[in-house]
C-alpha positions as a printed Julia matrix, in Angstrom:
914×3 Matrix{Float64}:
 219.4    62.11   62.09
 220.47   60.38   58.83
 218.98   60.73   55.45
 217.47   57.22   55.5
 215.84   57.74   58.88
 214.41   61.04   57.7
 212.97   59.47   54.6
 211.58   56.52   56.52
 210.07   58.58   59.24
 208.47   61.05   56.86
 205.18   59.85   55.44
 204.09   63.32   54.36
 205.07   64.02   50.79
 204.72   67.45   49.21
 201.61   68.36   47.33
 201.43   70.81   44.44
 203.16   74.16   45.17
 204.55   72.8    48.44
 207.99   72.0    49.81
 208.96   69.96   52.84
 212.19   70.68   54.77
 214.0    68.16   56.99
 216.99   69.56   58.9
 219.84   67.15   59.76
 223.22   67.64   61.34
 225.15   68.21   58.15
 222.37   68.37   55.57
 219.17   70.07   54.8
 216.83   67.85   52.81
 214.36   69.63   50.6
 211.61   67.54   48.96
 209.66   69.39   46.3
 207.06   68.41   43.72
 208.23   68.93   40.17
 206.87   72.06   38.55
 206.39   73.85   41.9
 209.84   75.11   42.85
 210.03   77.62   45.8
 210.59   81.35   45.21
 213.79   83.36   45.9
 212.31   84.67   49.13
 211.82   81.09   50.26
 215.49   80.22   49.67
 216.72   83.35   51.5
 214.39   82.78   54.42
 214.99   79.07   54.99
 218.7    78.52   54.34
 220.83   80.58   56.71
 223.21   77.87   57.93
 226.32   76.48   56.35
 225.0    72.97   55.58
 224.98   70.85   52.5
 221.76   70.86   50.59
 220.03   67.71   49.42
 217.13   68.29   47.06
 214.67   65.53   46.27
 212.13   66.2    43.52
 208.91   64.26   43.76
 206.92   63.47   40.65
 207.21   61.78   37.32
 210.91   62.41   37.17
 211.46   61.7    40.84
 213.72   58.71   40.14
 216.23   60.84   38.25
 216.36   63.47   40.92
 216.66   60.86   43.65
 219.61   59.29   41.96
 221.36   62.67   41.66
 220.72   63.35   45.33
 222.14   60.01   46.34
 225.3    60.69   44.32
 225.75   63.97   46.13
 225.02   62.47   49.54
 226.88   59.18   49.42
 229.97   60.18   47.44
 232.57   62.93   47.6
 231.94   63.93   44.02
 231.29   67.64   43.38
 227.86   69.11   42.93
 228.02   69.23   39.13
 228.19   65.37   39.03
 224.91   65.2    40.92
 223.4    67.72   38.58
 224.57   65.72   35.58
 222.9    62.65   36.95
 219.72   64.62   37.43
 219.91   65.74   33.79
 220.34   62.18   32.59
 217.32   60.83   34.47
 214.94   63.69   34.86
 215.16   65.51   31.59
 213.9    69.06   31.3
 212.92   69.34   34.99
 216.63   69.3    35.97
 217.19   72.62   34.27
 214.87   74.3    36.74
 216.76   72.79   39.66
 220.05   73.85   38.19
 218.83   77.46   38.07
 217.78   77.29   41.72
 221.08   75.72   42.69
 222.99   78.58   41.01
 220.94   81.06   43.03
 221.48   79.04   46.16
 225.26   79.01   45.63
 225.16   82.79   45.05
 223.05   83.13   48.22
 225.59   81.05   50.09
 228.38   83.39   48.95
 226.32   86.41   50.08
 225.71   84.71   53.39
 229.44   84.42   53.95
 229.9    88.17   53.51
 226.91   88.89   55.75
 228.19   86.44   58.33
 231.54   88.23   58.42
 229.83   91.6    58.85
 227.62   90.15   61.58
 230.69   88.82   63.38
 232.32   92.27   63.23
 229.07   93.95   64.31
 228.61   91.44   67.14
 232.17   92.26   68.29
 231.42   96.0    68.24
 228.17   95.61   70.18
 229.85   93.32   72.68
 232.51   95.99   73.26
 229.78   98.63   73.56
 227.93   96.47   76.1
 230.95   95.73   78.28
 232.67   99.11   78.07
 229.61  101.33   78.5
 229.58  103.59   81.6
 225.95  102.71   82.29
 225.28   99.64   84.44
 223.88   96.88   82.17
 222.81   93.27   82.81
 221.49   90.34   80.76
 219.01   88.3    82.8
 217.28   84.99   82.19
 213.67   85.85   83.09
 212.73   82.24   83.83
 215.54   81.47   86.29
 216.34   85.11   87.27
 220.03   84.24   86.73
 222.34   87.01   85.57
 223.7    85.81   82.22
 226.1    88.66   81.59
 227.15   92.01   83.11
 229.32   94.88   81.85
 232.3    96.47   83.57
 230.2    99.34   84.94
 227.93   96.78   86.71
 230.97   95.07   88.29
 232.26   98.41   89.59
 228.85   99.51   90.9
 227.85   96.28   92.67
 231.39   95.18   93.7
 231.19   91.73   92.03
 233.38   90.35   89.26
 231.88   88.8    86.13
 232.34   85.25   87.41
 230.53   86.08   90.65
 227.75   87.79   88.73
 227.04   84.71   86.64
 226.33   82.72   89.79
 223.88   85.34   91.14
 220.19   85.78   90.62
 218.88   89.26   90.19
 216.47   88.64   93.08
 219.46   88.0    95.39
 220.49   91.63   94.93
 217.08   92.9    96.09
 216.55   93.61   99.77
 212.82   92.93   99.68
 211.7    89.47   98.43
 208.65   91.06   96.88
 210.82   92.98   94.44
 210.6    90.77   91.36
 211.49   91.51   87.82
 208.78   91.55   85.17
 209.05   88.95   82.41
 207.1    91.38   80.32
 205.88   91.17   76.8
 207.38   93.11   73.99
 207.58   96.56   75.65
 209.9    98.32   78.04
 209.4    97.93   81.8
 210.55  100.4    84.51
 210.61   99.75   88.23
 212.37  101.02   91.36
 214.23   98.42   93.52
 216.41   98.57   96.59
 219.63   96.62   95.9
 222.38   95.63   98.3
 225.94   96.03   97.03
 228.74   93.55   97.71
 229.98   95.76  100.55
 226.54   95.77  102.23
 225.48   99.31  101.24
 221.88   99.79  100.13
 221.06  101.79   97.02
 217.8   102.82   95.36
 218.0   101.8    91.7
 215.73  102.17   88.67
 215.75   99.08   86.38
 214.69   99.6    82.79
 214.3    96.18   81.15
 213.11   94.92   77.79
 213.13   91.48   76.15
 215.84   90.6    73.59
 216.52   87.51   71.48
 220.06   86.15   71.96
 220.47   83.1    69.71
 217.56   80.85   70.54
 217.18   82.39   74.03
 214.78   85.11   75.12
 216.57   87.27   77.73
 215.93   90.52   79.53
 218.26   93.41   78.71
 218.35   95.55   81.9
 219.82   99.05   82.36
 220.41  100.04   85.99
 220.42  103.7    87.22
 221.37  104.69   90.75
 218.51  106.94   91.87
 219.3   107.09   95.59
 220.1   110.8    95.41
 217.07  111.36   93.15
 214.76  109.75   95.69
 216.22  111.94   98.43
 215.93  114.95   96.16
 212.3   114.05   95.46
 211.58  113.99   99.2
 213.28  117.35   99.56
 211.25  118.66   96.63
 208.03  117.49   98.28
 209.06  119.22  101.5
 210.05  122.34   99.56
 206.72  122.26   97.74
 204.92  122.21  101.08
 207.08  125.08  102.3
 206.46  127.1    99.11
 202.72  126.42   99.4
 202.83  127.7   102.97
 204.81  130.77  101.92
 202.39  131.44   99.05
 199.41  131.25  101.4
 201.01  133.49  104.06
 202.49  136.24  101.9
 200.68  139.54  101.58
 201.05  139.71   97.79
 198.3   138.29   95.59
 199.5   135.17   93.74
 197.59  133.19   91.12
 198.03  131.02   88.04
 195.73  130.84   85.05
 195.52  129.34   81.58
 195.81  131.22   78.3
 192.0   131.48   78.43
 192.19  133.33   81.79
 190.89  130.28   83.75
 192.32  130.3    87.3
 194.22  127.15   88.33
 195.81  128.38   91.59
 195.19  131.21   94.05
 196.82  131.95   97.4
 195.09  133.08  100.59
 195.81  136.79   99.96
 194.12  136.52   96.55
 191.03  134.96   98.15
 190.91  137.64  100.86
 191.23  140.46   98.32
 188.3   139.25   96.21
 186.32  138.05   99.24
 185.81  134.53   97.9
 186.79  131.03   98.96
 189.54  129.09   97.2
 187.07  126.6    95.68
 184.9   129.4    94.33
 187.86  131.01   92.56
 189.46  127.94   90.98
 188.38  127.51   87.36
 186.85  131.02   87.47
 187.54  133.58   84.72
 190.13  136.08   86.02
 188.91  138.86   83.73
 185.4   138.64   85.18
 186.82  139.4    88.62
 188.52  142.6    87.42
 186.97  146.02   86.66
 186.03  146.59   83.02
 188.78  149.17   82.42
 191.4   146.65   83.6
 190.68  144.12   80.85
 192.54  145.97   78.11
 195.87  146.43   79.98
 195.65  142.83   81.22
 195.26  141.47   77.69
 197.99  143.78   76.37
 200.41  142.45   79.02
 199.54  138.84   78.14
 200.18  139.5    74.43
 203.67  140.81   75.2
 204.74  137.5    76.74
 207.02  135.46   74.47
 210.06  133.13   74.7
 212.22  136.24   74.45
 210.08  138.11   77.0
 208.87  135.48   79.51
 207.74  138.08   82.09
 205.83  141.36   81.78
 205.15  143.92   84.55
 202.61  146.72   84.38
 200.79  149.04   86.75
 197.07  149.52   87.08
 195.06  152.18   88.92
 191.48  151.81   90.12
 189.07  153.18   92.7
 187.7   151.15   95.58
 184.06  151.36   96.6
 184.93  153.97   99.25
 186.53  156.19   96.58
 190.13  155.46   97.6
 192.55  155.35   94.65
 194.64  152.17   94.66
 197.68  151.32   92.54
 198.56  147.7    91.84
 201.62  146.25   90.12
 200.93  143.04   88.18
 203.71  140.75   86.96
 202.75  138.1    84.38
 205.24  135.28   83.81
 205.1   132.2    81.6
 205.25  128.83   83.39
 207.12  126.26   81.27
 207.09  122.47   81.31
 210.29  120.41   81.14
 210.28  120.63   77.33
 210.05  124.42   77.3
 206.37  124.62   76.42
 204.13  127.21   78.08
 201.56  125.46   80.27
 200.06  128.44   82.09
 200.69  132.01   83.29
 201.56  133.09   86.82
 200.54  136.52   88.14
 201.99  138.3    91.2
 200.17  141.39   92.41
 201.48  143.99   94.84
 199.75  147.03   96.31
 202.1   149.88   95.35
 199.81  152.75   96.34
 202.23  154.0    98.99
 205.17  153.54   96.64
 203.47  155.55   93.86
 202.48  158.23   96.34
 206.03  158.36   97.63
 207.42  158.61   94.07
 204.97  161.42   93.22
 205.85  163.21   96.44
 209.54  162.7    95.71
 209.08  164.05   92.18
 207.29  167.12   93.52
 209.93  167.53   96.2
 212.71  167.17   93.63
 211.12  169.85   91.45
 210.61  172.09   94.44
 214.17  171.71   95.69
 215.61  172.06   92.19
 213.75  175.35   91.83
 214.97  176.41   95.24
 218.58  175.65   94.32
 218.37  177.18   90.85
 216.6   180.31   92.12
 218.44  180.59   95.4
 220.2   183.93   95.88
 222.97  182.04   97.71
 225.85  181.01   95.37
 226.43  177.22   95.48
 229.23  175.04   94.11
 229.5   171.23   94.11
 233.15  170.19   94.31
 234.89  166.82   93.97
 238.53  165.95   93.32
 239.41  169.64   92.95
 236.86  170.06   90.13
 233.64  172.05   90.07
 230.81  169.67   89.15
 227.88  172.1    89.52
 227.3   175.82   89.98
 223.91  177.49   90.36
 222.93  180.72   88.53
 223.67  182.84   91.61
 227.2   181.38   91.68
 227.67  182.2    87.97
 226.63  185.79   88.61
 228.71  186.16   91.78
 231.84  184.87   90.02
 231.24  187.19   87.03
 231.07  184.26   84.59
 229.24  184.39   81.27
 227.87  180.86   81.66
 228.31  177.78   83.89
 230.63  176.3    81.23
 233.35  178.79   82.29
 233.35  177.27   85.77
 232.38  173.61   85.38
 235.33  171.22   85.22
 237.76  173.89   86.47
 239.83  173.63   89.66
 237.54  175.03   92.37
 240.43  176.26   94.49
 241.62  178.53   91.65
 238.5   180.61   92.35
 239.77  181.28   95.87
 242.24  184.08   96.57
 245.72  182.69   97.38
 245.48  184.19  100.9
 242.4   182.03  101.64
 243.11  178.95   99.5
 244.67  176.83  102.26
 241.79  177.67  104.59
 239.15  176.53  102.05
 241.18  173.4   101.19
 241.32  172.54  104.91
 237.54  173.04  105.2
 236.87  170.67  102.3
 239.34  168.06  103.57
 237.78  168.13  107.05
 234.26  167.69  105.65
 235.33  164.79  103.44
 236.99  163.11  106.41
 234.34  163.64  109.1
 231.18  164.15  107.03
 230.23  167.08  109.3
 229.39  170.53  108.01
 232.2   173.02  108.48
 231.65  176.21  110.49
 231.2   179.44  108.55
 234.46  181.21  107.85
 235.32  184.43  106.11
 237.49  184.07  103.01
 238.46  186.01   99.92
 237.4   184.8    96.46
 238.26  185.8    92.9
 235.75  186.4    90.13
 236.41  185.34   86.54
 237.44  188.95   85.82
 240.0   188.86   88.64
 237.91  191.0    91.0
 238.41  189.96   94.65
 235.54  189.92   97.11
 235.06  188.84  100.7
 232.7   185.92  101.27
 231.49  183.75  104.11
 231.98  180.09  103.21
 230.32  176.95  104.54
 231.18  173.44  103.33
 228.96  170.34  103.71
 229.23  166.74  102.52
 226.8   165.67   99.83
 226.27  162.66   97.57
 226.33  163.87   93.97
 225.98  161.51   91.0
 226.5   158.5    93.33
 229.8   159.87   94.59
 230.74  161.76   97.73
 231.36  165.44   97.05
 231.36  168.78   98.85
 228.78  171.53   98.46
 230.33  174.95   99.0
 227.98  177.82   99.76
 229.27  181.37   99.91
 227.98  184.89   99.69
 229.57  188.26   99.26
 229.97  190.02  102.61
 232.17  192.88  101.4
 229.47  195.49  101.85
 228.3   193.91  105.1
 231.82  194.07  106.55
 232.05  197.7   105.54
 228.75  198.33  107.23
 229.89  196.46  110.33
 232.94  198.64  110.52
 230.72  201.69  110.35
 228.54  200.16  113.03
 231.54  199.55  115.27
 232.61  203.15  114.88
 229.14  204.39  115.79
 228.57  201.83  118.58
 229.83  204.23  121.22
 227.51  206.93  119.92
 224.51  204.61  120.01
 225.46  203.4   123.47
 225.39  206.96  124.68
 222.07  207.51  122.96
 220.58  204.38  124.55
 221.75  205.45  127.95
 219.99  208.77  127.44
 216.72  207.13  126.36
 213.66  207.37  128.57
 212.84  203.78  127.64
 213.95  200.78  129.67
 216.22  198.77  127.34
 217.66  195.38  128.2
 218.86  192.14  126.64
 218.74  188.67  128.16
 219.64  185.12  127.1
 217.04  182.42  126.29
 217.32  181.22  129.9
 216.5   184.73  131.16
 219.92  186.07  132.29
 220.45  189.78  131.64
 223.37  190.62  129.31
 222.72  194.35  128.8
 220.81  197.14  130.55
 220.78  200.88  129.82
 220.92  203.63  132.4
 217.14  204.16  132.43
 216.63  200.45  133.2
 219.03  200.71  136.14
 217.32  203.78  137.5
 213.85  202.22  137.21
 214.88  199.17  139.25
 217.16  201.27  141.49
 220.22  199.06  140.92
 223.68  199.4   139.45
 224.55  197.88  136.08
 226.91  195.3   137.62
 224.16  194.28  140.05
 221.7   193.61  137.25
 223.88  191.83  134.68
 223.6   188.06  135.17
 220.35  188.33  137.12
 217.15  186.62  135.92
 214.97  189.14  134.11
 211.67  187.33  134.94
 212.53  187.83  138.63
 212.18  191.59  138.1
 208.72  191.3   136.54
 205.75  191.85  138.93
 204.01  188.63  139.92
 200.62  189.73  138.58
 201.97  190.16  135.03
 204.58  187.35  135.01
 202.24  185.06  133.06
 201.67  187.72  130.41
 205.43  188.2   130.07
 206.08  184.45  129.67
 203.28  184.09  127.07
 204.74  186.95  125.07
 208.25  185.41  125.08
 206.87  181.96  124.16
 205.01  183.41  121.14
 208.19  184.8   119.54
 209.66  182.95  116.56
 211.88  183.5   113.55
 208.85  184.49  111.45
 207.16  186.46  114.26
 210.06  187.93  116.24
 208.33  190.93  117.88
 205.57  191.12  120.49
 204.21  194.26  122.17
 201.98  194.19  125.18
 200.95  196.49  128.03
 200.26  195.93  131.68
 199.29  197.91  134.74
 201.21  197.48  138.0
 201.26  199.02  141.45
 204.33  200.51  143.09
 205.07  199.73  146.74
 203.7   203.11  147.68
 200.35  202.23  146.05
 200.76  204.34  142.93
 199.39  202.79  139.71
 201.54  202.92  136.61
 201.34  201.55  133.03
 204.23  200.01  131.13
 204.34  199.02  127.46
 206.91  196.33  126.71
 208.17  195.35  123.27
 209.97  192.01  123.35
 212.08  191.09  120.34
 213.73  187.73  119.55
 217.18  188.12  117.99
 218.34  185.42  115.56
 221.51  184.96  113.57
 221.34  184.56  109.79
 220.93  180.79  110.17
 217.84  181.1   112.33
 219.54  180.32  115.66
 218.07  182.2   118.63
 220.77  184.36  120.24
 218.93  186.4   122.88
 215.92  188.6   123.58
 215.68  192.4   123.72
 213.05  194.17  125.81
 212.15  197.82  125.51
 209.9   199.21  128.24
 208.05  202.49  128.0
 206.29  204.22  130.84
 202.91  205.0   129.26
 201.1   205.94  132.45
 200.33  209.46  131.29
 199.24  208.31  127.84
 197.0   205.6   129.23
 195.37  208.09  131.54
 194.77  210.42  128.62
 193.45  207.61  126.46
 191.16  206.52  129.22
 189.76  210.05  129.46
 189.42  210.4   125.69
 188.46  206.78  124.99
 186.17  207.46  122.03
 186.73  211.03  120.9
 190.47  210.62  120.58
 190.44  207.05  119.16
 190.63  208.03  115.53
 193.46  210.5   116.1
 195.48  207.85  117.94
 194.99  205.41  115.05
 195.93  208.03  112.47
 199.11  209.02  114.35
 200.19  205.39  114.79
 199.36  204.14  111.25
 200.0   207.07  108.98
 201.44  204.84  106.17
 198.47  202.48  106.15
 195.06  203.26  104.71
 192.7   203.55  107.67
 188.92  203.78  107.65
 186.01  203.32  110.02
 182.92  201.62  108.62
 179.69  201.89  110.55
 176.17  201.12  109.38
 177.47  200.29  105.89
 179.15  203.69  105.31
 182.58  205.2   105.73
 182.71  207.26  108.9
 186.38  208.08  108.64
 189.04  207.79  105.9
 192.71  208.82  106.18
 194.88  210.19  103.42
 196.63  206.88  102.7
 193.21  205.3   101.97
 192.44  207.88   99.28
 195.84  207.28   97.67
 195.07  203.56   97.37
 191.65  204.05   95.72
 192.62  207.29   93.88
 189.3   208.75   95.0
 189.02  211.91   97.13
 187.95  211.67  100.73
 184.74  213.47   99.9
 183.87  211.0    97.14
 184.52  207.99   99.35
 182.65  209.38  102.34
 179.58  209.79  100.07
 179.6   206.12   98.97
 176.68  203.94   99.84
 177.18  200.24  100.63
 176.45  199.31   97.01
 178.86  201.92   95.63
 181.51  200.75   98.05
 181.36  197.18   96.72
 181.16  198.35   93.1
 184.87  199.2    93.51
 185.67  195.58   94.36
 186.82  193.22   91.6
 183.74  191.04   90.81
 185.41  187.69   91.59
 186.45  188.94   95.05
 183.12  190.44   96.09
 182.18  187.7    98.57
 185.52  188.1   100.35
 185.15  191.88  100.61
 181.64  191.62  102.1
 183.11  189.89  105.16
 184.31  193.3   106.28
 180.76  194.1   107.41
 180.61  191.13  109.76
 181.22  192.0   113.41
 184.6   191.08  114.9
 186.05  190.93  118.39
 186.54  193.87  120.69
 189.57  196.1   120.23
 190.59  195.51  123.84
 191.98  192.11  122.83
 194.94  193.95  121.34
 194.99  191.81  118.17
 193.51  192.08  114.68
 190.78  189.53  114.32
 190.04  189.31  110.61
 192.32  189.69  107.61
 191.48  189.45  103.92
 193.14  189.92  100.56
 191.19  190.93   97.49
 191.33  193.15   94.41
 189.86  196.6    93.94
 189.29  198.8    90.87
 190.68  202.33   91.29
 189.26  205.49   89.79
 191.73  205.13   86.9
 190.41  201.55   86.27
 193.65  200.07   87.58
 193.29  196.74   89.37
 195.14  196.64   92.68
 195.59  193.98   95.36
 194.95  195.08   98.95
 195.58  193.41  102.28
 192.7   194.4   104.57
 192.58  193.89  108.35
 189.65  194.76  110.56
 188.73  194.82  114.2
 185.64  195.96  116.05
 185.81  199.21  118.02
 183.36  201.46  119.8
 182.86  204.61  117.77
 180.54  207.33  119.01
 178.91  204.9   121.37
 178.16  202.23  118.74
 180.09  199.25  117.33
 182.06  199.93  114.18
 184.75  198.21  112.11
 188.2   199.76  112.02
 189.71  198.75  108.65
 193.42  198.93  107.86
 194.17  198.69  104.11
 197.63  198.04  102.65
 198.46  198.14   98.92
 200.19  194.78   98.16
 199.96  194.97   94.37
 203.71  194.8    93.82
 204.07  191.84   96.16
 201.19  189.98   94.47
 202.63  190.63   91.04
 205.96  189.3    92.24
 204.24  186.16   93.58
 202.37  185.67   90.28
 205.62  186.15   88.37
 207.39  183.58   90.57
 204.55  181.13   90.06
 204.7   181.76   86.31
 208.48  181.18   86.22
 208.07  177.91   88.12
 205.84  176.5    85.36
 207.14  178.23   82.19
 210.34  178.34   80.22
 211.78  181.85   80.73
 213.26  181.97   77.2
 210.25  180.97   75.07
 207.52  181.59   77.68
 206.17  178.15   76.82
 205.08  175.71   79.53
 208.09  173.83   80.93
 208.42  170.09   81.6
 206.59  170.36   84.96
 203.55  172.12   83.47
 203.67  169.83   80.4
 203.19  166.75   82.59
 200.4   168.51   84.5
 198.61  169.5    81.27
 199.09  166.04   79.73
 197.8   164.25   82.85
 194.74  166.55   82.8
 194.18  165.9    79.09
 194.47  162.12   79.61
 191.87  162.21   82.39
 189.49  164.22   80.17
 190.04  161.84   77.25
 189.5   158.81   79.46
 186.17  160.15   80.77
 185.0   161.21   77.3
 186.29  158.12   75.5
 188.42  160.28   73.18
 191.91  160.01   71.72
 194.79  162.44   72.02
 198.25  162.64   70.47
 201.64  163.6    71.91
 204.2   164.99   69.46
 207.89  165.0    70.43
 209.63  167.69   68.32
 213.44  167.71   68.1
 215.25  170.27   65.94
 217.63  168.96   63.26
 221.13  170.45   63.48
 220.32  173.11   66.08
 223.59  172.48   67.94
 225.6   173.39   64.82
 223.66  176.66   64.49
 224.21  177.4    68.17
 227.94  176.68   67.94
 228.37  178.68   64.72
 226.39  181.82   65.6
 226.49  181.82   69.42
 224.02  181.19   72.19
 222.44  184.63   71.86
 221.39  184.04   68.26
 220.47  180.46   69.22
 218.11  181.8    71.89
 216.53  184.24   69.44
 216.05  181.38   66.98
 214.38  179.23   69.68
 211.98  182.07   70.45
 211.07  182.37   66.77
 210.6   178.61   66.49
 208.35  178.59   69.56
 206.13  181.31   68.06
 205.81  179.4    64.79
 204.85  176.21   66.63
 202.1   178.04   68.49
 200.89  179.61   65.23
 200.79  176.15   63.61
 198.35  174.55   66.06
 194.88  175.19   67.45
 194.27  177.3    70.54
 193.17  174.16   72.4
 196.51  172.4    71.71
 199.44  172.65   74.13
 203.0   173.51   73.04
 205.77  173.03   75.66
 209.54  173.21   75.79
 211.14  170.31   77.66
 214.8   171.27   77.39
 217.31  172.6    74.85
 215.88  172.06   71.36
 213.2   169.57   72.49
 209.52  170.58   72.33
 206.23  168.78   72.74
 202.74  169.35   71.33
 199.58  167.79   72.78
 196.64  167.47   70.38
 193.36  166.8    72.16
 190.3   165.06   70.67
 191.9   163.6    67.52
 189.95  160.94   65.63
 192.16  159.66   62.81
 195.9   159.06   62.46
 195.84  160.93   59.15
 194.66  164.06   60.98
 197.63  163.81   63.34
 200.1   163.39   60.49
 198.51  166.29   58.62
 198.83  168.54   61.69
 202.45  167.42   62.26
 203.36  168.09   58.62
 201.85  171.57   58.93
 204.19  172.2    61.88
 207.17  170.84   59.89
 206.35  173.05   56.89
 206.11  176.2    59.01
 209.31  175.41   60.92
 211.23  174.8    57.68
 210.61  178.34   56.38
 213.64  180.72   56.56
 214.37  182.72   59.71
 216.09  186.1    59.95
 217.63  186.45   63.4
 220.38  188.82   64.51
 221.16  189.79   60.93
 221.58  186.15   59.9
 219.29  183.95   57.86
 218.71  180.39   59.02
 217.08  177.31   57.58
 216.3   174.61   60.08
 214.06  171.55   60.13
 212.68  169.25   62.78
 211.95  165.57   63.32
 208.67  164.61   65.01
 207.62  161.43   66.76
 203.95  160.9    67.66
 202.24  158.6    70.14
 198.49  158.22   70.62
 196.41  157.73   73.73
 195.27  155.09   74.47
 196.88  153.08   71.62
 200.48  153.66   72.7
 200.11  154.23   76.45
 197.67  155.24   79.14
 199.94  157.6    81.11
 202.07  160.64   80.42
 205.44  158.93   80.87
 204.7   156.08   78.45
 203.24  158.43   75.82
 206.27  160.75   75.99
 208.71  157.8    75.95
 207.06  156.23   72.89
 206.84  159.6    71.09
 210.58  160.01   71.76
 211.27  156.59   70.17
 209.18  157.51   67.14
 211.13  160.79   66.85
 214.42  158.87   66.67
 212.89  156.67   63.99
 212.01  159.85   62.04
 215.61  161.04   62.32
 216.91  157.68   61.15
 214.52  157.85   58.17
 216.05  161.09   56.9
 214.82  163.83   59.29
 212.26  166.61   58.55
 209.36  164.16   58.85
 206.91  162.7    61.32
 206.69  159.07   62.4
 203.89  157.41   64.36
 205.03  155.1    67.14
 205.1   151.41   66.26
 205.62  148.76   69.01
 208.32  147.22   66.8
 210.45  150.29   67.55
 210.96  148.97   71.1
 212.64  145.84   69.73
 215.53  147.79   68.25
């Protein structure tokens, strides 16, 4: 288009404040009305091409401007000539145009710089497009032709760039219905199935958005191969179905809920446990399903969840409607979205009642067996790699050591006499190789003082501290061997004595074969010794009493090894005779049955005499047979007979006791045992049964006001033609005191006489249960002495023990009678304060203990100053069970030590973060 044609064709001239632009090939014609020149923004916006500018001003001075424009257009003269002509003809208006032209020339210069930068930028973006690893295409949305493709697209599809530019994007799609979206201004995503040049099919995701390239509007498409993602998604769906099935079939309770406890998922086990359908539980409040006392631990567990602690496990105990105690273990875990945000909480619940019961049983068993080992009279050593890892107190005593430290860590075989060392080493090596317990062998050992002693040794394999070791048990048999030698020397004498006995004496194996008979036995059965040995003893027993014999043998055991019974038999000649047999089971020291011994007495004459004197001679028979046991006959509520042993037990004379009425008799019974003692008046079974029917143990008060324990047995007899109770009384006071002492030692520290760890847990559990029922608080103080080890090392264990005893007394003097002081181990003590209301009260009580403990001690001629550090935990603030309270008190104690010692610190949950 030429200038003339533009001017001719344009009939629209600019009005005030207007400008008209006519683009040509080489020129841009701008017609403006004088006095209304365009702004700078107008120039920058409209003139972005490198073309000559022709300005025509329209108005009163239009002729001058037109002439200047024609000069510029039709000649090769520079711009300033045109401007000069405009100045000549248009006057002052030309100055305004000159200013605009200067700005336009400056803008043109700026455009050159920008154009260069754009060219460099376009080159960089072109390189980024073609060299990017992601598949990229430029598509004409109207024709679907591929305008451009990068190298990654060529490699993925198998086409070169020239081939691409002849393809339509729809030709790559397998399904004709897969069409690209022309779209508006936004991004568009869609999944297609594309065929590659080699024929392979791939699932692809196309992300396209419109772009302006020159005067064209194209689609910029990014292609991602999602074939594996689609397959993975199918697998995920299948896995989800499997996991859903697993969740619904597992026995554990599984649920999910929001931070407001609103259930969003429950499995079948959860529904069964609460007896509700899935629909009824979804969106329900989890807390409303739980017992009231479960709400607090549930909320506490939820509060502990954090990014650093995404899961929290706790245990909860409750009672079912039938009274059964059930333990559940709940595990809360945060469920995150893909950005790491918490969307809900998942809870997994397991019934751990059996597990808790097993742990409690195991703990009790461990305590029981530890006490058995520690208090066992049998010396025990645990040995591994030639070192002694453990020795019990009996072993320390047997080896004449001052303490276990003299033995632990030493070469075990150095404790064995050189003559027996190889034998013991072979025993240990065999056990370690086979795992089977070695047979008992006699060896010689050396005490720490060099004294040699004979000992029977048995070695067994044991797992100790997660490693295989050997447990060596031994006991001193020096005296026993000496006694055996004496027995061997006197065996001939005793054999002669047995042969001269009037009693029938025999021994037979568990299967009944005779291994020994004395001369009287041979004479009774009219056979020689060699004829009887090896025969079956039951074959010699009369048929009518064979059952009685077998019952007697079957009743024998390690704890009840003797049985006496009588029977009447008839000789072949018709003569009646009575025999009394005493069968005895013989065991070795390990409880293995070796054989039986039978002693038969011909009691025909005695039985005849007893039969004739059945009643009148009954008391004399009892007295003669039980002279060491207190015997009495009670009839019609009064003593009818009392022997001498009975008076020695009660320390009353026979005359005094015989004069007692029923009321006076029971006045001598300890009040708490009265109901037990009154059972003596109840009738029992007949004496002809041969066994004591009733047996009781209770306490009596002697004439000297001494309380004694008695073991009382009774049976019913006929006395002077009427039923009466024959009472046998045995003084078991010493045995009872020994039992009480053993029970006391099992629950108390022998040094300080304070409750030990076992009794501490029992007392604390009891106190927690009382506090829970009463809605009260209690405190647990963990007391650890400061620098006690240095005192012990400097002044010896003896003075250390005396100091511990003094400390224990001061602790007890510093607390109330209702508070519990215990010694856990070493220099560690605990105090349980019940029914405490304020934390200040606890700290005040703890500081009182610290002040008393810090006072000087005089022990063993030495003066000591020692302090303690105390940590305190409070129920229910810091735990609802004994283990948690003790653990948290221990942490608070360490915080007290770190703060400078000789002070008390209350537990703070922040202490667990250290």
